[in-house]
N, CA, C and O atoms as a MOPAC input file, in Angstrom:
PM7 MOZYME 1SCF
protein

 N     11.97000 1     8.70500 1     6.96600 1
 C     13.30700 1     8.33600 1     7.18600 1
 C     12.65300 1     6.85900 1     8.02400 1
 O     12.63200 1     5.72100 1     7.55400 1
 N     12.24700 1     7.21700 1     9.12200 1
 C     11.96500 1     6.32700 1    10.46200 1
 C     10.97200 1     5.48500 1    10.36000 1
 O     10.55900 1     4.96700 1    11.39700 1
 N     10.10200 1     5.01600 1     8.55900 1
 C      9.68300 1     3.84600 1     8.01000 1
 C      9.75300 1     2.70700 1     7.45200 1
 O      9.03400 1     1.72600 1     7.26400 1
 N     11.27400 1     3.23000 1     7.12400 1
 C     12.25600 1     2.38500 1     6.37000 1
 C     12.79300 1     2.04500 1     7.69300 1
 O     13.79500 1     1.40600 1     7.37200 1
 N     12.76700 1     2.06300 1     9.00700 1
 C     14.04500 1     1.12800 1     9.35400 1
 C     12.50300 1     0.44700 1    10.91900 1
 O     12.79100 1    -0.25700 1    11.88600 1
 N     11.52800 1     0.81900 1    10.69400 1
 C     10.39000 1     0.36800 1    11.16000 1
 C      9.72700 1    -0.97900 1    10.44500 1
 O      9.22000 1    -2.00600 1    10.89500 1
 N      9.90100 1    -0.63000 1     9.53300 1
 C      9.27100 1    -1.79900 1     8.20200 1
 C     10.19900 1    -3.11000 1     8.87300 1
 O      9.47700 1    -3.84500 1     9.54700 1
 N     11.51000 1    -3.50700 1     8.82900 1
 C     11.78800 1    -4.78200 1     9.18300 1
 C     11.62600 1    -5.34400 1    10.46600 1
 O     11.74600 1    -6.54700 1    10.69600 1
 N     11.27600 1    -4.23400 1    11.54400 1
 C     10.57800 1    -5.27500 1    12.68900 1
 C      9.72500 1    -5.48800 1    12.88200 1
 O      9.30700 1    -6.25500 1    13.74900 1
 N      8.94600 1    -4.63200 1    11.83400 1
 C      7.36000 1    -4.86400 1    11.11500 1
 C      6.81100 1    -6.51100 1    10.75700 1
 O      5.99400 1    -7.28500 1    11.25600 1
 N      7.84400 1    -6.53700 1     9.50600 1
 C      6.86700 1    -8.07300 1     9.00200 1
 C      7.69300 1    -9.06900 1     9.74300 1
 O      7.41300 1   -10.25700 1     9.58400 1
 N      8.93900 1    -8.65000 1    10.74500 1
 C      9.88300 1   -10.06000 1    11.08000 1
 C      8.90000 1   -10.29200 1    11.94100 1
 O      8.82000 1   -11.48400 1    12.23800 1
 N      7.81600 1    -9.33000 1    12.65300 1
 C      7.25100 1   -10.09700 1    13.30800 1
 C      6.24000 1   -10.28500 1    13.31100 1
 O      5.46300 1   -10.03100 1    14.23100 1
 N      6.05400 1   -10.65700 1    12.53500 1
 C      4.61100 1   -11.85500 1    11.34200 1
 C      4.90200 1   -12.98100 1    10.96900 1
 O      4.21600 1   -13.75800 1    10.30500 1
 N      6.51700 1   -13.19000 1    11.61800 1
 C      7.32900 1   -13.92500 1    10.77000 1
 C      6.42400 1   -14.82100 1    11.96800 1
 O      5.88800 1   -14.52300 1    13.03600 1
 N      6.65700 1   -16.76100 1    10.72000 1
 C      5.92100 1   -17.51000 1    11.59400 1
 C      4.35100 1   -17.94500 1    11.33600 1
 O      3.97300 1   -19.08600 1    11.07200 1
 N      3.48900 1   -16.72200 1    11.48000 1
 C      2.30200 1   -16.84400 1    11.62700 1
 C      1.34800 1   -15.98100 1    10.82100 1
 O      0.88900 1   -14.84100 1    10.74800 1
 N      1.30000 1   -17.78100 1     9.97500 1
 C      0.42000 1   -17.65800 1     8.41400 1
 C     -0.85400 1   -18.57100 1     8.64500 1
 O     -0.57100 1   -19.76000 1     8.79400 1
 N     -2.51700 1   -18.18000 1     8.71900 1
 C     -3.82100 1   -18.97600 1     9.00800 1
 C     -3.29800 1   -19.71800 1     8.35400 1
 O     -2.68600 1   -20.52600 1     9.05200 1
 N     -3.14600 1   -19.98600 1     6.81700 1
 C     -3.29900 1   -21.06800 1     5.96100 1
 C     -2.34500 1   -21.93100 1     5.81100 1
 O     -2.18700 1   -22.68500 1     4.85100 1
 N     -1.35500 1   -21.78300 1     7.25200 1
 C     -0.70500 1   -23.02100 1     7.49100 1
 C     -1.43600 1   -23.89200 1     8.30900 1
 O     -1.46200 1   -25.12000 1     8.21500 1
 N     -2.03200 1   -23.18100 1     9.12300 1
 C     -2.94100 1   -24.14500 1     9.98400 1
 C     -4.04200 1   -25.46700 1     9.73900 1
 O     -4.23400 1   -26.51100 1    10.36300 1
 N     -4.51100 1   -25.00600 1     8.79600 1
 C     -5.36500 1   -24.97700 1     7.25200 1
 C     -5.01700 1   -26.59700 1     7.27800 1
 O     -5.55100 1   -27.62700 1     7.68900 1
 N     -4.06100 1   -26.29000 1     6.74000 1
 C     -3.49400 1   -28.24800 1     6.91400 1
 C     -3.59500 1   -29.01000 1     7.72700 1
 O     -3.73400 1   -28.92300 1     8.94700 1
 N     -3.48400 1   -30.28800 1     6.64600 1
 C     -3.81200 1   -30.94300 1     8.33300 1
 C     -3.88300 1   -32.59300 1     7.79300 1
 O     -4.67500 1   -33.49200 1     7.51300 1
 N     -2.26900 1   -32.22000 1     7.88400 1
 C     -2.26400 1   -33.91600 1     7.64200 1
 C     -0.97300 1   -35.18400 1     8.44400 1
 O     -0.13400 1   -34.83900 1     9.27600 1
 N     -1.10100 1   -36.25600 1     8.04600 1
 C     -0.47800 1   -36.88300 1     9.38500 1
 C      0.92900 1   -36.94800 1    10.38600 1
 O      1.42200 1   -37.32300 1    11.45000 1
 N      1.17800 1   -36.03500 1     8.69000 1
 C      2.57000 1   -35.69600 1     9.49200 1
 C      2.71500 1   -34.36400 1     9.94300 1
 O      2.29400 1   -33.48000 1     9.19800 1
 N      3.45400 1   -33.91700 1    11.48600 1
 C      3.19500 1   -32.88800 1    12.20200 1
 C      4.13100 1   -32.09800 1    11.42400 1
 O      3.74500 1   -30.93700 1    11.55500 1
 N      5.26000 1   -32.12200 1    10.61100 1
 C      6.07800 1   -30.87900 1    10.37200 1
 C      5.70400 1   -30.36400 1     9.19900 1
 O      6.64000 1   -29.73300 1     8.70700 1
 N      4.36000 1   -30.35500 1     8.27300 1
 C      4.22800 1   -29.66200 1     7.28800 1
 C      3.52900 1   -28.31900 1     8.13500 1
 O      2.65200 1   -27.60700 1     7.64500 1
 N      3.66100 1   -28.27800 1     8.44400 1
 C      2.87900 1   -26.56700 1     8.84900 1
 C      3.99800 1   -26.35100 1     8.96200 1
 O      4.08300 1   -25.52900 1     8.04900 1
 N      5.78200 1   -26.46900 1     9.67300 1
 C      6.43400 1   -26.38300 1     9.91500 1
 C      7.12300 1   -25.84600 1     8.90700 1
 O      7.63000 1   -24.73200 1     9.04400 1
 N      7.25700 1   -26.65300 1     7.59000 1
 C      7.94700 1   -26.18800 1     6.17700 1
 C      7.10200 1   -24.90400 1     5.84100 1
 O      7.51200 1   -23.74300 1     5.83000 1
 N      5.76100 1   -25.38600 1     5.55400 1
 C      5.07300 1   -24.23900 1     5.52200 1
 C      5.63400 1   -23.16700 1     5.86300 1
 O      6.26000 1   -22.55500 1     4.99700 1
 N      5.57200 1   -22.68600 1     7.10600 1
 C      5.78300 1   -21.64100 1     7.48200 1
 C      7.34300 1   -20.83300 1     7.10500 1
 O      7.81200 1   -19.70000 1     7.00000 1
 N      7.73900 1   -22.24700 1     6.99600 1
 C      9.69100 1   -22.13200 1     6.99800 1
 C      9.51900 1   -21.22400 1     5.34300 1
 O     10.33000 1   -20.38800 1     4.94500 1
 N      8.39900 1   -21.61800 1     4.67500 1
 C      8.78300 1   -21.18100 1     3.48100 1
 C      8.31800 1   -19.60400 1     2.70400 1
 O      8.85000 1   -19.00300 1     1.77100 1
 N      6.79500 1   -19.18500 1     3.75700 1
 C      6.59100 1   -17.75600 1     3.67500 1
 C      7.38800 1   -17.44700 1     4.68200 1
 O      7.50500 1   -16.27500 1     4.32400 1
 N      8.03200 1   -17.49800 1     5.63100 1
 C      9.26800 1   -16.87500 1     6.21900 1
 C     10.44700 1   -16.80800 1     5.40700 1
 O     11.11900 1   -15.77700 1     5.39400 1
 N     10.72300 1   -17.69800 1     4.80500 1
 C     12.61400 1   -17.02100 1     3.26000 1
 C     11.58300 1   -16.12200 1     2.50700 1
 O     12.18500 1   -15.15300 1     2.04500 1
 N     10.07100 1   -16.08000 1     2.17300 1
 C      8.83700 1   -15.31800 1     1.18800 1
 C      9.44800 1   -13.58600 1     1.73000 1
 O      9.97200 1   -12.67400 1     1.08800 1
 N      8.99400 1   -13.76000 1     3.48000 1
 C      9.61500 1   -12.24700 1     3.80600 1
 C     10.67600 1   -11.59600 1     4.13000 1
 O     10.93700 1   -10.41300 1     4.34500 1
 N     11.22900 1   -12.54100 1     4.12900 1
 C     12.76700 1   -11.99300 1     3.97600 1
 C     13.56700 1   -11.57700 1     2.89300 1
 O     14.23100 1   -10.56900 1     2.65100 1
 N     13.43100 1   -12.16400 1     2.56800 1
 C     13.59500 1   -11.86800 1     0.31400 1
 C     12.86200 1   -10.90000 1    -0.39900 1
 O     13.25400 1   -10.37500 1    -1.44100 1
 N     11.04600 1   -10.50000 1     0.57100 1
 C     10.63600 1    -9.11200 1    -0.36700 1
 C     12.09200 1    -7.87300 1     0.85100 1
 O     13.07400 1    -7.16700 1     0.61900 1
 N     11.41600 1    -8.25300 1     1.87200 1
 C     12.54300 1    -6.95900 1     2.90100 1
 C     13.86300 1    -7.26100 1     2.44300 1
 O     14.38800 1    -6.23600 1     2.00700 1
 N     14.16800 1    -7.67000 1     2.41200 1
 C     15.84400 1    -7.68200 1     1.17700 1
 C     15.59800 1    -7.03700 1    -0.06900 1
 O     16.50400 1    -6.31100 1    -0.47800 1
 N     14.45000 1    -7.15700 1    -0.83800 1
 C     14.97400 1    -6.43700 1    -1.66800 1
 C     14.51800 1    -6.06500 1    -2.20400 1
 O     14.75800 1    -6.14800 1    -3.40800 1
 N     12.93100 1    -4.97300 1    -1.42900 1
 C     13.44300 1    -3.23500 1    -0.91300 1
 C     14.12000 1    -3.40000 1    -0.61000 1
 O     14.95900 1    -3.89700 1    -1.36100 1
 N     14.51600 1    -3.12000 1     1.02000 1
 C     15.87300 1    -2.54500 1     1.23800 1
 C     17.28400 1    -1.91600 1     0.46000 1
 O     18.00100 1    -0.92700 1     0.61000 1
 N     17.21400 1    -3.56400 1    -0.81900 1
 C     18.29900 1    -3.23900 1    -1.46100 1
 C     17.88500 1    -1.62600 1    -2.81100 1
 O     18.61600 1    -0.66500 1    -3.05500 1
 N     16.53200 1    -1.93600 1    -3.37500 1
 C     15.94500 1    -0.71100 1    -3.67700 1
 C     16.13300 1     0.57200 1    -3.62300 1
 O     16.64700 1     1.36600 1    -4.41100 1
 N     15.55600 1     0.70500 1    -2.38900 1
 C     15.36700 1     1.90900 1    -1.53100 1
 C     16.77100 1     1.88400 1    -1.44600 1
 O     17.06700 1     2.79200 1    -2.22400 1
 N     18.23100 1     1.26300 1    -0.83900 1
 C     18.93500 1     2.32700 1    -0.96400 1
 C     19.58300 1     2.50900 1    -2.20300 1
 O     20.55100 1     3.26700 1    -2.14200 1
 N     19.26800 1     1.92200 1    -3.56600 1
 C     19.87300 1     2.92400 1    -4.30800 1
 C     19.42400 1     3.63800 1    -5.31100 1
 O     20.05900 1     3.88400 1    -6.33600 1
 N     18.12900 1     4.05800 1    -5.01200 1
 C     17.54000 1     5.38600 1    -4.67900 1
 C     17.24200 1     5.84500 1    -4.29300 1
 O     16.14000 1     6.39000 1    -4.23100 1
 N     18.76500 1     5.88100 1    -3.43800 1
 C     19.10000 1     6.66900 1    -2.17100 1
 C     19.97500 1     7.29700 1    -3.29300 1
 O     19.83800 1     8.23500 1    -4.07800 1
 N     20.75500 1     6.54600 1    -3.07800 1
 C     22.14000 1     6.25300 1    -3.95800 1
 C     22.07100 1     7.29400 1    -5.53200 1
 O     22.97900 1     7.98500 1    -5.99500 1
 N     20.94400 1     7.12700 1    -5.97300 1
 C     20.79700 1     7.53700 1    -7.10700 1
 C     20.49800 1     9.20100 1    -6.97700 1
 O     20.75900 1    10.02200 1    -7.85600 1
 N     20.01300 1     9.43100 1    -5.93900 1
 C     18.73500 1    10.67600 1    -5.24700 1
 C     20.30400 1    11.60100 1    -5.77400 1
 O     20.48100 1    12.20100 1    -6.83400 1
 N     21.44600 1    11.39900 1    -4.39100 1
 C     22.57800 1    11.38600 1    -3.95700 1
 C     23.50000 1    12.03400 1    -5.26400 1
 O     24.02200 1    13.14800 1    -5.22100 1
 N     23.58200 1    11.09900 1    -6.42300 1
 C     23.86200 1    11.51700 1    -7.89000 1
 C     23.44900 1    12.66700 1    -8.36800 1
 O     24.05000 1    13.54300 1    -8.99000 1
 N     21.91600 1    12.53800 1    -7.86800 1
 C     21.42400 1    13.87900 1    -8.67400 1
 C     21.75700 1    14.41300 1    -8.67600 1
 O     22.20400 1    15.00300 1    -9.65900 1
 N     21.90300 1    14.89100 1    -6.79100 1
 C     22.39100 1    16.24600 1    -5.63100 1
 C     23.76900 1    16.76800 1    -7.01900 1
 O     24.10600 1    17.58300 1    -7.87800 1
 N     23.97400 1    15.94100 1    -6.54100 1
 C     25.25500 1    16.21900 1    -6.60100 1
 C     26.36100 1    16.00000 1    -8.89100 1
 O     27.27100 1    15.63500 1    -9.63500 1
 N     25.02700 1    16.66700 1    -8.60200 1
 C     25.96800 1    16.24300 1   -10.10900 1
 C     26.10600 1    17.13300 1   -10.74800 1
 O     26.25400 1    16.95900 1   -11.95700 1
 N     26.11400 1    18.52700 1   -10.16500 1
 C     26.09700 1    20.26000 1   -10.45100 1
 C     26.09500 1    19.99000 1   -12.04600 1
 O     26.98600 1    19.74500 1   -12.85900 1
 N     24.67100 1    20.14800 1   -12.12600 1
 C     24.76900 1    20.56800 1   -13.60200 1
 C     24.79700 1    19.67800 1   -15.27700 1
 O     24.14800 1    19.72800 1   -16.32200 1
 N     26.43700 1    18.58400 1   -14.50900 1
 C     26.07400 1    17.88300 1   -15.63000 1
 C     24.95700 1    16.68400 1   -16.43900 1
 O     24.25100 1    15.82200 1   -15.91600 1
 N     25.10200 1    16.96600 1   -17.58300 1
 C     23.55100 1    16.85000 1   -18.39200 1
 C     24.70500 1    15.12000 1   -18.06100 1
 O     23.79500 1    14.67100 1   -17.36400 1
 N     25.51700 1    14.26300 1   -18.01800 1
 C     25.48700 1    12.71400 1   -18.65700 1
 C     24.77400 1    12.37000 1   -16.95900 1
 O     23.68800 1    11.87100 1   -16.66500 1
 N     25.75300 1    12.80900 1   -16.19300 1
 C     25.58400 1    12.23700 1   -14.71100 1
 C     23.77900 1    12.50400 1   -13.82800 1
 O     23.31900 1    11.85300 1   -12.89000 1
 N     22.99100 1    13.94200 1   -14.75400 1
 C     21.83700 1    13.63300 1   -14.26200 1
 C     20.97500 1    12.99300 1   -15.28400 1
 O     19.75300 1    12.95000 1   -15.13800 1
 N     21.52800 1    12.53700 1   -16.22500 1
 C     20.58700 1    11.47700 1   -17.36900 1
 C     20.42200 1     9.86700 1   -16.28200 1
 O     19.35300 1     9.37900 1   -15.91500 1
 N     21.53000 1     9.44400 1   -16.04000 1
 C     22.05900 1     8.69000 1   -15.37600 1
 C     21.83100 1     7.94300 1   -14.21000 1
 O     21.92700 1     6.72800 1   -14.03300 1
 N     21.31200 1     9.43100 1   -12.94100 1
 C     20.87000 1     9.48400 1   -11.62000 1
 C     18.70800 1     9.19400 1   -11.74500 1
 O     17.77900 1     8.77900 1   -11.05000 1
 N     19.05900 1     9.95500 1   -13.56300 1
 C     17.44500 1     9.83700 1   -13.00900 1
 C     17.13200 1     8.45900 1   -14.02300 1
 O     15.92600 1     8.23300 1   -14.12700 1
 N     17.88800 1     7.65800 1   -14.66300 1
 C     17.89500 1     6.12200 1   -15.49200 1
 C     17.46300 1     5.11400 1   -14.09500 1
 O     16.53600 1     4.34100 1   -13.85300 1
 N     19.12800 1     5.76900 1   -13.08100 1
 C     18.46700 1     5.47300 1   -11.65000 1
 C     17.97500 1     5.41200 1   -11.39700 1
 O     18.03300 1     4.25600 1   -10.97900 1
 N     16.92400 1     5.86000 1   -11.08100 1
 C     15.84800 1     5.91000 1    -9.85200 1
 C     15.03300 1     5.49000 1   -10.60300 1
 O     14.41900 1     4.73700 1    -9.84800 1
 N     14.58800 1     5.41800 1   -11.48500 1
 C     14.02400 1     4.73900 1   -12.99600 1
 C     13.73200 1     3.61000 1   -12.20400 1
 O     12.81000 1     3.28800 1   -11.45600 1
 N     15.07500 1     2.96800 1   -12.69000 1
 C     15.99100 1     1.44000 1   -12.12500 1
 C     15.14800 1     0.73800 1   -10.75400 1
 O     14.62200 1    -0.37400 1   -10.80900 1
 N     15.14300 1     1.21900 1   -10.09100 1
 C     14.99600 1     1.14600 1    -8.46400 1
 C     14.28500 1     1.38200 1    -8.56100 1
 O     13.81900 1     0.76500 1    -7.60300 1
 N     12.61000 1     2.39100 1    -9.38900 1
 C     11.12700 1     2.38000 1    -8.97900 1
 C     10.26300 1     0.63400 1    -9.47300 1
 O      9.39800 1    -0.11200 1    -9.01400 1
 N     11.43500 1     0.71800 1   -10.97600 1
 C     10.70700 1     0.01600 1   -11.49500 1
 C     10.99500 1    -1.59000 1   -10.48700 1
 O     10.10500 1    -2.44100 1   -10.47300 1
 N     12.08100 1    -1.76900 1    -9.85100 1
 C     12.50200 1    -2.93300 1    -9.38400 1
 C     11.74200 1    -2.57700 1    -8.09100 1
 O     11.84600 1    -3.70100 1    -7.60000 1
 N     11.24800 1    -2.07700 1    -7.41900 1
 C     10.40400 1    -2.20700 1    -6.01200 1
 C      8.81500 1    -2.11900 1    -7.17100 1
 O      8.18200 1    -1.15200 1    -6.74800 1
 N      8.32400 1    -2.52200 1    -7.93700 1
 C      7.40500 1    -2.64500 1    -8.57500 1
 C      7.16600 1    -3.93200 1    -9.48600 1
 O      6.08000 1    -4.17400 1   -10.01400 1
 N      7.89900 1    -4.44500 1    -9.56700 1
 C      7.98900 1    -5.65300 1    -9.98200 1
 C      8.71200 1    -6.66400 1    -8.81100 1
 O      8.86400 1    -7.80300 1    -9.25300 1
 N      9.24100 1    -6.46400 1    -7.25500 1
 C      9.08200 1    -6.88900 1    -7.28300 1
 C      7.70700 1    -7.16000 1    -6.12600 1
 O      7.31600 1    -8.31900 1    -5.98400 1
 N      7.04200 1    -6.04600 1    -5.35200 1
 C      5.80200 1    -5.48300 1    -4.98800 1
 C      5.45200 1    -7.14000 1    -5.98200 1
 O      5.75900 1    -8.28700 1    -5.65700 1
 N      4.79800 1    -6.70500 1    -7.09700 1
 C      3.73400 1    -8.01300 1    -8.29400 1
 C      4.18900 1    -8.94100 1    -8.12200 1
 O      3.38900 1    -9.87200 1    -8.20800 1
 N      5.26700 1    -9.24200 1    -7.87400 1
 C      5.88200 1   -11.18500 1    -7.75800 1
 C      5.31300 1   -11.57600 1    -6.10400 1
 O      4.64100 1   -12.58200 1    -5.87900 1
 N      5.71400 1   -10.60400 1    -5.05600 1
 C      5.10900 1   -10.93100 1    -3.86300 1
 C      3.82700 1   -11.31300 1    -4.12200 1
 O      3.36800 1   -12.42600 1    -3.86700 1
 N      2.91400 1    -9.88900 1    -4.91000 1
 C      1.86900 1   -10.21100 1    -4.91100 1
 C      0.93200 1   -11.68000 1    -5.21100 1
 O      0.06500 1   -12.36500 1    -4.66900 1
 N      2.14200 1   -11.60400 1    -7.03700 1
 C      1.08500 1   -12.98400 1    -7.65000 1
 C      1.74200 1   -15.00000 1    -7.15400 1
 O      1.21900 1   -16.03400 1    -7.56900 1
 N      2.77100 1   -14.90500 1    -6.35200 1
 C      3.03000 1   -15.40400 1    -5.36500 1
 C      1.96700 1   -15.72900 1    -3.50400 1
 O      2.06100 1   -16.66500 1    -2.70900 1
 N      1.41100 1   -14.93600 1    -3.48800 1
 C      0.62000 1   -14.79200 1    -2.88200 1
 C     -0.45300 1   -15.23000 1    -3.35300 1
 O     -0.92700 1   -16.28500 1    -2.93000 1
 N     -1.09100 1   -14.45800 1    -4.39100 1
 C     -1.99900 1   -15.26700 1    -4.98400 1
 C     -2.16100 1   -16.26400 1    -4.94700 1
 O     -2.90000 1   -16.83000 1    -4.14100 1
 N     -1.36600 1   -16.89300 1    -6.01600 1
 C     -1.22100 1   -18.21700 1    -6.62100 1
 C     -1.71100 1   -19.75100 1    -5.17700 1
 O     -2.40900 1   -20.76500 1    -5.19400 1
 N     -0.42900 1   -18.71600 1    -3.69200 1
 C     -0.45000 1   -19.12300 1    -2.71100 1
 C     -1.50800 1   -19.34100 1    -1.84400 1
 O     -1.39300 1   -19.84900 1    -0.72800 1
 N     -3.27400 1   -18.68500 1    -2.71500 1
 C     -3.75300 1   -18.92800 1    -1.98600 1
 C     -5.26700 1   -19.50000 1    -2.42200 1
 O     -6.33200 1   -19.52300 1    -1.80500 1
 N     -4.75700 1   -20.10500 1    -4.22000 1
 C     -6.21100 1   -20.85500 1    -4.52600 1
 C     -4.95600 1   -22.39800 1    -4.41200 1
 O     -5.27500 1   -23.58100 1    -4.29200 1
 N     -3.58100 1   -21.82500 1    -4.50000 1
 C     -2.77000 1   -23.87000 1    -4.11000 1
 C     -3.48100 1   -24.80700 1    -3.33600 1
 O     -3.99500 1   -25.90900 1    -3.52500 1
 N     -3.26200 1   -23.52600 1    -1.82800 1
 C     -2.69000 1   -24.05600 1    -0.59900 1
 C     -4.63100 1   -23.79300 1    -0.32900 1
 O     -4.91700 1   -24.83400 1    -0.92100 1
 N     -5.64900 1   -23.37800 1    -0.02600 1
 C     -7.07600 1   -23.72200 1    -0.15800 1
 C     -7.39600 1   -24.81500 1    -0.50500 1
 O     -7.84200 1   -25.68900 1     0.23700 1
 N     -7.15600 1   -24.92100 1    -2.00900 1
 C     -7.99700 1   -26.05800 1    -2.35200 1
 C     -6.93400 1   -27.20700 1    -1.87700 1
 O     -7.71500 1   -28.13700 1    -1.67600 1
 N     -5.41400 1   -27.79900 1    -1.52300 1
 C     -4.65400 1   -28.41600 1    -0.56600 1
 C     -5.17100 1   -28.40200 1     0.18900 1
 O     -5.48100 1   -29.53400 1     0.55900 1
 N     -5.68800 1   -27.29800 1     1.02400 1
 C     -6.75400 1   -28.29200 1     2.41300 1
 C     -7.47500 1   -28.40900 1     2.78900 1
 O     -7.58100 1   -28.83900 1     3.93800 1
 N     -8.71900 1   -27.99600 1     1.80700 1
 C     -9.79000 1   -28.35700 1     0.90600 1
 C    -10.04400 1   -29.84600 1     0.95900 1
 O    -10.75000 1   -30.71800 1     1.46400 1
 N     -9.01000 1   -29.60000 1     0.10700 1
 C     -8.77800 1   -31.41700 1    -0.58200 1
 C     -8.18200 1   -32.21900 1     0.99100 1
 O     -8.63200 1   -33.28300 1     0.56700 1
 N     -7.85000 1   -32.44200 1     1.76600 1
 C     -7.51200 1   -32.86100 1     2.72600 1
 C     -8.53900 1   -32.60300 1     3.32300 1
 O     -9.47800 1   -33.18500 1     2.78100 1
 N     -8.75800 1   -32.18200 1     3.93600 1
 C    -10.11600 1   -31.86000 1     4.73200 1
 C    -11.07000 1   -33.13500 1     4.16000 1
 O    -11.88500 1   -33.89500 1     4.68300 1
 N    -10.64700 1   -32.99300 1     3.11200 1
 C    -12.35500 1   -33.61300 1     2.91400 1
 C    -11.90200 1   -35.10700 1     2.73600 1
 O    -12.86000 1   -35.84900 1     2.95000 1
 N    -10.50000 1   -35.94300 1     2.34200 1
 C    -10.05400 1   -36.83000 1     2.40100 1
 C    -10.31700 1   -37.45400 1     3.82700 1
 O    -10.91400 1   -38.50200 1     4.07300 1
 N     -9.73500 1   -36.57200 1     4.70700 1
 C     -9.29800 1   -37.09000 1     6.18100 1
 C    -10.52300 1   -37.02200 1     7.39800 1
 O    -10.27600 1   -37.39600 1     8.54500 1

C-alpha cells in the first residue's frame, strides 16, 4: 500500500530529466524545453491513468467482498477487476509503445541534426 503513495513522488522526481532531450542540438534554445514538457505531460498522464485503474480495482475488490454471495454482484465485481487490469495493461503498453517510437524518431532526429550542424 505504501508503494501506491510513493510511486507519484518517485515519478514526479524524474520530471524534466530526459537525456534524449539533451541530444537535440538546434539554434532554438526552447526545443529542449518543449521536449521536456512533452515527456512531463506523458509521465503525468501515465500516473493519473494508473492511479484511476488502481482505484477501480480497489473499489471492485470492495464490491466483491461485500457481495454476500449474490452471484450478479460477484460477477460484476470480477468483470470490473478484469477490466481494471486490462486498462492497466493497455496504459502500460501504450506508454512503452510511445517510448519505443520516441527512441527511434528522437535518436534519428538528433543524429540528423548533429550531422547537419
